[in-house]
Structure formats: C-alpha cells, structure tokens
C-alpha positions as CSV (number, residue, x, y, z in Angstrom):
1,M,73.7,44.0,-22.4
2,E,72.3,47.5,-23.5
3,Y,69.7,48.2,-21.2
4,A,71.1,46.2,-18.1
5,V,70.4,49.0,-15.8
6,V,66.8,49.6,-16.7
7,L,66.1,45.7,-17.0
8,V,67.3,45.4,-13.4
9,V,65.0,48.2,-12.3
10,L,62.3,46.9,-14.1
11,A,62.8,43.4,-12.8
12,I,63.0,44.9,-8.9
13,V,59.6,46.7,-9.4
14,L,58.3,43.6,-11.0
15,G,59.8,41.5,-8.3
16,L,58.1,43.6,-6.0
17,F,54.7,43.4,-7.6
18,M,55.0,39.5,-7.9
19,T,56.0,38.9,-4.0
20,W,52.8,41.6,-3.5
21,G,50.7,39.2,-5.1
22,V,51.6,36.2,-3.0
23,G,51.3,38.3,0.2
24,A,48.0,38.9,-1.1
25,N,46.9,35.4,-1.9
26,D,49.3,32.8,-0.4
27,V,49.4,34.1,3.1
28,A,46.0,33.3,4.0
29,N,46.8,29.6,3.7
30,A,48.3,30.1,7.5
31,M,46.0,32.7,8.7
32,G,42.4,31.6,6.9
33,T,41.3,29.5,9.5
34,S,42.6,31.1,12.5
35,V,40.7,34.7,11.1
36,G,37.0,32.5,9.8
37,S,37.0,30.5,13.3
38,G,37.2,33.7,15.3
39,A,40.3,33.0,17.1
40,I,42.1,35.7,16.1
41,T,40.8,39.4,14.1
42,V,42.2,40.4,10.6
43,R,44.3,43.0,11.9
44,T,45.8,40.7,14.6
45,A,46.2,38.0,11.7
46,I,48.3,40.6,9.6
47,I,50.5,41.7,12.5
48,I,51.4,37.8,13.2
49,A,51.7,37.3,9.6
50,A,53.9,40.1,8.9
51,I,56.4,39.2,11.3
52,F,56.7,35.4,10.8
53,E,56.2,35.8,7.1
54,F,59.1,38.4,7.1
55,T,61.3,36.1,9.2
56,G,60.8,33.4,7.7
57,A,61.9,35.3,4.3
58,V,64.8,37.0,5.1
59,L,66.0,34.4,7.7
60,A,65.6,31.1,6.0
61,G,64.3,31.9,2.4
62,G,68.0,31.2,1.5
63,H,70.9,32.6,-0.5
64,V,70.9,30.5,-3.6
65,T,67.5,30.0,-5.8
66,S,67.1,27.8,-9.1
67,T,67.2,30.1,-11.8
68,I,64.8,28.0,-13.8
69,R,62.0,27.3,-10.8
70,K,61.4,23.9,-10.0
71,G,63.1,22.7,-13.0
72,I,60.6,23.5,-15.5
73,I,62.9,25.3,-18.2
74,D,66.1,23.6,-19.2
75,A,68.7,26.5,-19.2
76,S,70.7,24.7,-22.3
77,F,68.1,25.9,-24.7
78,V,68.7,29.6,-23.6
79,P,70.6,31.0,-27.1
80,A,71.4,34.2,-25.4
81,P,71.5,35.5,-21.9
82,E,69.0,38.3,-22.6
83,I,66.3,36.6,-23.9
84,L,65.9,34.6,-19.9
85,V,65.9,38.1,-19.0
86,Y,63.2,38.9,-21.1
87,G,61.3,35.4,-19.9
88,M,62.0,35.9,-16.4
89,L,60.5,39.5,-16.7
90,A,57.3,38.4,-18.6
91,A,57.1,35.7,-16.1
92,L,56.8,38.2,-13.0
93,L,54.4,40.4,-14.6
94,A,52.4,37.5,-16.0
95,A,52.2,36.1,-12.3
96,G,51.8,39.4,-10.9
97,L,48.6,40.0,-12.9
98,W,47.2,37.0,-12.5
99,L,47.4,36.8,-8.5
100,L,46.1,40.2,-8.6
101,V,42.8,39.0,-10.3
102,A,42.7,35.9,-8.2
103,S,43.0,38.1,-4.9
104,Y,40.3,40.6,-5.8
105,F,37.7,37.5,-6.2
106,G,39.1,35.9,-3.3
107,W,40.0,32.7,-5.2
108,P,43.0,30.7,-3.2
109,V,45.3,29.9,-6.2
110,S,48.9,28.4,-5.8
111,T,51.6,31.0,-6.4
112,T,54.0,28.3,-7.1
113,H,52.0,27.1,-10.0
114,T,51.3,30.7,-11.2
115,I,54.8,31.0,-11.7
116,V,55.5,27.8,-13.3
117,G,52.6,28.4,-15.7
118,S,54.7,31.5,-16.4
119,L,57.8,29.9,-17.0
120,I,56.2,27.2,-19.4
121,G,54.4,30.2,-21.5
122,F,57.8,31.7,-21.9
123,G,59.8,28.6,-22.3
124,V,57.6,27.3,-25.3
125,V,57.6,30.6,-27.3
126,G,60.9,31.9,-26.5
127,L,62.6,28.7,-26.4
128,G,60.8,25.7,-27.8
129,V,58.2,23.0,-26.9
130,D,61.4,20.8,-26.0
131,A,62.7,23.2,-23.5
132,V,59.7,22.3,-21.1
133,D,60.0,19.7,-18.6
134,W,56.3,18.1,-19.3
135,N,56.9,15.3,-16.8
136,Q,57.3,18.2,-14.1
137,V,54.0,19.8,-15.3
138,A,52.4,16.6,-15.1
139,G,53.3,16.1,-11.8
140,I,51.8,19.6,-11.0
141,V,48.4,18.6,-12.7
142,A,48.3,15.6,-10.4
143,S,48.4,17.8,-7.4
144,W,45.7,19.2,-8.4
145,L,43.7,16.2,-7.1
146,V,46.4,14.5,-4.6
147,S,46.7,17.7,-2.5
148,P,43.3,18.3,-1.8
149,L,42.5,15.1,-1.0
150,L,45.2,14.4,1.6
151,G,44.5,17.5,3.4
152,A,40.7,16.5,3.3
153,L,41.2,12.8,4.3
154,I,43.7,14.1,7.3
155,A,41.5,17.1,8.6
156,F,38.4,14.7,8.4
157,L,40.1,11.9,10.8
158,L,41.4,15.0,12.8
159,A,37.5,16.3,12.9
160,M,36.0,12.9,13.8
161,S,38.9,12.3,16.9
162,V,37.9,15.6,18.4
163,R,34.1,14.6,18.4
164,Y,34.8,11.4,19.7
165,F,37.2,12.3,22.4
166,I,36.1,15.5,23.5
167,L,32.7,16.9,22.2
168,D,30.4,13.7,22.7
169,T,31.7,13.0,26.0
170,D,30.1,13.3,29.2
171,S,32.1,16.3,30.2
172,P,33.4,18.2,27.1
173,M,35.4,20.4,29.3
174,E,37.3,18.0,31.3
175,S,38.0,15.9,28.3
176,A,39.4,18.7,26.3
177,K,41.7,19.7,29.0
178,K,43.2,16.0,28.9
179,A,43.1,15.2,25.2
180,G,44.5,19.2,24.2
181,P,48.3,18.4,25.8
182,V,48.2,15.3,22.8
183,Y,46.9,17.7,20.3
184,V,49.3,20.2,21.0
185,F,52.6,17.9,21.3
186,I,51.2,16.3,17.4
187,M,51.1,20.0,16.9
188,G,54.3,21.2,17.8
189,M,56.2,18.0,16.4
190,L,54.4,18.6,13.0
191,I,55.4,22.0,12.8
192,A,58.7,21.7,13.7
193,L,59.3,18.7,10.9
194,V,57.5,21.5,8.1
195,T,59.9,24.0,9.8
196,L,63.2,21.7,9.2
197,F,61.9,20.1,6.0
198,K,60.4,23.3,3.8
199,G,61.5,26.5,6.2
200,L,65.0,25.8,6.3
201,T,66.1,24.1,3.2
202,H,68.3,26.6,1.9
203,L,70.2,27.5,5.2
204,D,73.5,24.9,5.6
205,L,71.9,22.6,8.0
206,T,72.7,18.9,7.5
207,L,70.4,16.6,9.5
208,T,69.7,13.3,9.3
209,N,65.9,12.1,9.3
210,M,66.6,10.6,13.1
211,Q,68.2,14.0,13.9
212,T,64.9,16.0,12.7
213,L,62.7,13.8,14.4
214,V,64.3,13.8,17.6
215,I,64.4,17.4,17.6
216,S,60.9,17.3,16.5
217,V,59.8,15.4,19.3
218,I,61.7,17.7,21.5
219,V,59.8,20.7,20.2
220,G,56.7,18.8,20.5
221,A,57.2,18.0,23.9
222,V,57.9,21.4,25.4
223,V,54.7,22.8,23.4
224,A,52.9,20.4,25.1
225,F,54.1,20.9,28.5
226,V,53.4,24.9,27.7
227,G,50.0,24.2,26.3
228,R,48.9,21.9,29.4
229,T,49.8,24.7,31.4
230,L,47.9,27.1,29.5
231,I,44.9,25.0,29.1
232,Q,44.7,24.3,32.4
233,R,44.1,27.6,33.5
234,I,41.1,28.0,31.4
235,E,37.7,28.3,33.4
236,V,34.3,27.2,32.4
237,D,32.3,30.6,31.4
238,P,28.6,29.2,32.7
239,E,27.1,32.1,31.0
240,A,28.8,31.2,27.7
241,E,28.2,27.8,28.0
242,R,24.5,28.5,28.2
243,D,24.7,29.9,24.6
244,F,27.0,27.4,23.5
245,H,27.6,24.1,24.9
246,Y,31.1,23.8,23.6
247,A,31.8,27.5,24.5
248,G,34.6,26.3,26.8
249,V,36.1,23.5,24.7
250,E,36.7,26.2,21.6
251,R,38.4,28.5,24.2
252,I,41.0,25.8,24.7
253,F,41.7,25.7,20.9
254,A,41.8,29.3,19.9
255,P,45.4,29.9,21.4
256,L,46.5,26.8,19.6
257,C,45.0,28.0,16.1
258,V,47.4,31.0,16.6
259,F,50.4,28.8,17.4
260,T,49.7,27.0,14.2
261,A,49.2,29.9,12.0
262,C,52.8,31.5,13.5
263,A,54.9,28.4,12.6
264,M,53.0,28.1,8.8
265,A,53.4,31.3,8.1
266,F,57.5,31.0,9.1
267,A,57.5,28.3,6.8
268,H,55.6,29.5,4.1
269,G,57.6,32.7,4.1
270,S,60.6,30.8,3.9
271,N,59.4,28.6,1.2
272,D,57.7,30.8,-0.7
273,V,59.7,33.8,-1.3
274,A,62.0,32.1,-4.2
275,N,58.4,32.1,-6.6
276,G,58.6,36.4,-6.4
277,V,62.5,36.6,-5.9
278,G,63.8,33.9,-7.8
279,P,63.3,35.4,-11.4
280,L,64.4,38.9,-10.0
281,A,68.0,36.9,-8.8
282,A,68.3,35.6,-12.4
283,V,67.8,38.6,-14.0
284,V,70.6,40.3,-11.6
285,S,72.7,37.6,-11.9
286,I,72.5,37.9,-15.5
287,A,72.7,41.5,-15.9
288,T,76.0,41.5,-13.6
289,T,77.9,38.5,-15.6
290,N,76.3,38.5,-18.8
291,E,75.6,34.8,-18.6
292,V,73.1,31.9,-18.0
293,A,73.9,30.0,-14.6
294,Q,71.4,27.3,-13.3
295,D,71.6,28.6,-9.8
296,S,71.8,32.7,-8.8
297,P,72.7,33.8,-5.5
298,L,70.5,35.8,-3.7
299,P,71.4,38.8,-1.6
300,L,70.2,40.0,1.6
301,W,68.2,43.0,-0.2
302,I,66.5,40.3,-2.6
303,L,65.0,38.5,0.4
304,L,64.3,41.9,2.4
305,L,62.2,43.4,-0.8
306,G,60.5,40.1,-1.2
307,G,59.5,40.0,2.8
308,T,58.2,43.7,2.3
309,G,56.1,43.1,-0.8
310,I,54.8,39.8,0.8
311,I,53.8,42.3,3.9
312,L,52.2,44.8,1.6
313,G,50.4,42.3,-0.5
314,L,48.9,40.6,3.0
315,A,47.8,44.1,4.3
316,T,46.0,45.4,1.3
317,M,44.4,42.8,-0.2
318,G,45.0,39.5,1.9
319,Y,41.4,39.7,3.8
320,R,39.4,39.1,0.8
321,V,41.6,35.1,0.3
322,M,41.3,34.9,4.0
323,K,37.4,35.6,4.2
324,T,37.2,32.6,1.2
325,I,39.0,30.0,3.2
326,G,37.6,30.8,6.5
327,T,34.3,31.8,6.1
328,K,33.2,31.0,2.7
329,I,33.8,27.3,2.2
330,T,32.1,26.2,5.6
331,E,31.7,27.5,9.1
332,L,34.7,27.3,11.0
333,T,35.2,27.3,15.4
334,P,38.7,27.2,16.6
335,S,38.6,23.6,17.2
336,R,37.7,23.2,13.3
337,G,40.3,25.7,12.5
338,F,42.9,24.0,14.5
339,C,42.2,20.4,12.7
340,A,42.4,22.1,9.2
341,E,45.7,23.9,10.1
342,L,47.1,20.8,11.5
343,A,46.0,18.3,8.7
344,A,47.7,20.9,6.0
345,A,50.8,20.9,8.3
346,S,50.6,16.7,8.2
347,T,50.0,16.6,4.8
348,V,52.9,19.0,3.8
349,V,55.4,16.7,6.0
350,L,53.9,13.7,4.5
351,A,54.1,14.9,1.0
352,S,57.6,16.3,1.5
353,R,58.7,12.9,2.8
354,L,57.3,11.0,0.0
355,G,57.8,13.5,-2.6
356,L,54.6,14.2,-3.8
357,P,54.0,17.5,-6.0
358,V,51.5,19.4,-3.6
359,S,50.5,22.7,-3.2
360,T,49.8,24.0,0.4
361,T,47.1,26.3,-1.0
362,H,45.6,23.0,-2.1
363,I,46.2,21.4,0.9
364,I,44.3,24.0,3.2
365,V,41.4,24.4,1.2
366,G,41.0,20.3,1.2
367,A,41.4,20.6,4.8
368,V,38.9,22.9,5.4
369,L,36.7,20.7,3.1
370,G,37.4,17.9,5.3
371,V,36.6,19.3,8.6
372,G,33.0,20.7,6.7
373,M,32.5,16.9,5.7
374,A,33.0,15.7,9.2
375,R,29.3,17.4,9.6
376,G,28.2,16.4,6.3
377,V,27.9,17.5,2.9
378,A,25.2,20.5,3.5
379,A,27.8,22.1,5.9
380,I,30.2,23.0,3.0
381,D,29.0,25.3,-0.1
382,L,30.0,23.8,-3.1
383,R,29.3,26.8,-5.3
384,V,32.5,28.6,-3.6
385,V,34.3,25.0,-4.1
386,V,33.5,24.9,-7.5
387,G,34.6,28.5,-8.3
388,I,37.8,27.9,-6.5
389,V,38.9,24.4,-8.2
390,T,38.0,25.8,-11.5
391,S,40.6,28.7,-10.7
392,W,43.3,26.6,-9.8
393,I,42.8,24.7,-13.2
394,V,42.9,27.7,-15.3
395,T,45.9,29.0,-13.2
396,L,48.4,27.2,-15.8
397,P,47.1,28.1,-19.0
398,I,46.4,31.8,-18.1
399,G,49.7,32.1,-16.8
400,A,51.2,30.6,-19.8
401,T,49.3,32.8,-22.2
402,L,50.0,36.1,-20.4
403,A,54.1,35.3,-20.1
404,A,54.0,34.5,-23.8
405,F,52.4,37.9,-24.9
406,F,54.8,39.8,-22.4
407,F,57.7,38.1,-23.6
408,F,57.4,39.3,-27.3
409,F,56.5,42.9,-25.8
410,F,59.6,43.0,-23.8
411,K,61.6,41.5,-26.7
412,G,60.0,44.1,-29.1
413,V,61.1,47.1,-26.7
414,F,64.4,45.9,-25.9
415,G,65.8,43.5,-28.1
C-alpha cells in the first residue's frame, strides 16, 4: 500500500487512544467497589491496577488475536486489504472517542461492546449488511439483560448470607472470624477459575475442566489458610465499635476487597487488551503482508503499548467511573464491596462455562445493585442507574455511526 508506514503510525496512535479508553472506563470494574467501600484510596487503586492490568495484558494478553473482533465481521466480504485497514482505523477512533465521552461523564460502558459497535458500523457501510454476523449482535443485546441480572442475583444472595451468618448474630466479630475463611476460600477458588478460564485463554495451556477445578480448589485452600491467619490477628477497636457497631467486621473484609481487585485486574488486562490492540494488530499484519488473515500475530511491543495505554487511561480519568460504581449507585462498605466483586467473579465463571454473552462492566454494575437491593430499593439511586442503562443501550449505535463516518473519512484521505 502506498501509505503503509503512515497508516501503521496512525494505527499505533489510535490503538494507544483506544487502550487509554479501556483504562479510563473498564478498569473501574475491578477497582470501583474497593475504592467506594473505603478499603483503598484512589491512588492505591491506580498503583495496584497499573501493576496487575499491565502484567495481565503483557503476560497473558495473547500472541494471536482475531482480526475481526468476536467474529462480528466475515473476512470473506473484504474486497481489498486497504478497505479493512480503513475500517480498523475507523473502529479504533470511534471507540476511543465514545469511551472518552463516557469516561468523562462517569458512565461505565462495555469496551467490548464499544469496539463491536464500531466494527458493525464499518461492516455495514464498507462491506454490506450481509458481512455482519447479526446473531452475534443479538447475543450482545441479550447480554444487556443477562449480565446485570445474574450479577445482581448472586450479589444479593451473598449480601444476605453475610447478614444472616455474620451481622445478625449475637457476636458479629466472632462470626466474621469463623465465616471469613470460608468466603476467602470461595473467593480464591473463583478468582483462580476466572484467571484460568478468561485470563490465560491465549497462552498455550491445555487444561481439562477437572485439572482447572483441582488447581482452583488448591489455590482457594492456600488463600483461605493465609486469610484465616490474617483474620485471627484483627482485634476489636472499642472506640470504633461505639461509632459503628460492625467496624471490626468491616476491617476483616477490607483486605479481602484488595485481593479480589488485584486478581480481577489481572484477568481484565489479559482479556480486554485485545479490544484496543486487536485492530492495531490487523493493520500491522496487512501492512506487512498485504493480505487479510483471519488471525493476526500480536508482537510483544503491541501488548506493551496496550498495557501502557490502559495505565495512562486509569491514571488520568479512571477515577470518574470508579466514583460512579463505588459511591453513586449505592453506599458501599468493605463487606458489600467484597460481595459485589465476588458476585462478579462468580458470574464471569458461570457465563464462561455456559457460553453466555456477558459484559464484565454490566456484571459489576448489576452486582452493586444486588448488594444495594439487599438493603431495600431506597438504598439505590435510581436516577444514576437509569443514566447507566441508557449509556449501555446507545453504545452500539453511537459506535456504529461514528465508525461509518470515519471509514468514509479515511477512505477519502488515503483511497
């Protein structure tokens, strides 16, 4: 292609912009509940997420990514390699812009749905309506309902279990010390399952379901042992108990929130970095070979670029979405934040095994709603919820419209 070098440089810039958007918006999924519950500060959350998101993106982000993200576009409809290049550039710019707007207003939207909406827009105007797999699109629309409902249901049940087994007992602190290791075991096992199912899918690891389960149970047992040791050292603070009867219980759950945040950040970095660098990898592959391949190699430098973009996005604007998830939907404490994060991990594992089309963003919002519902509808700010749901619904059409416009722009400039 005549402008191959220029197009690759442009793809690098837009890929960095898109992964910046992933960091600004999506990383709050892992950190929002921990920050909102007071378990950690925003600065600590940024440091933790920077380490684990970057590690997940670089170590487990994958060496090969689907050129057409999630199988939305049929590559056989692409008439010439440069058409796909213009489409990938348009998708990156459209998705990056929408994530910028959503992050500015503190709306937690799905980065996967954003890039998929952008690809739909390019596919329809650049390749034709038949080039888009509309069954996949229908699955995404279904996930708007499935994801938050599953997350909310599991979080509600977990929050009620904490109330029944710990908060409503005669001695909440002693009950927390007994039940705490059980929750830690479940958390450790589920986080291991999330990492093995979603976080390491791109590595050359072939584990059977039984092997995965055994490893996860062992991880859960080790984490439970460590957790029990730490929990037994926590003592009641009489002064704090006078101000808040469950202060000691919340002190037990605070470090658990941090652990779940770290693990979810690793899984997220490894799974969602492809949303930003997938189209970039496609452009680099086409510029190098002048051919359209179904899969594109992901060199280490592209993964490093994606990890860097995620960190920059989190550090500059991530606090806005963290604030929405952590404080605006409902009031969170460490125990509620832990229930929400544990519910999110549970839902991701369940959906991965059942093949349900879910979004981590939608799951965590649903989980926060679930712990709010355990205290009654009055504990939830319904205006915030309506705004969030609206932003989910408009993500696909806005991404598609912007990508269609930018496709014609790039085609006019370089075509």
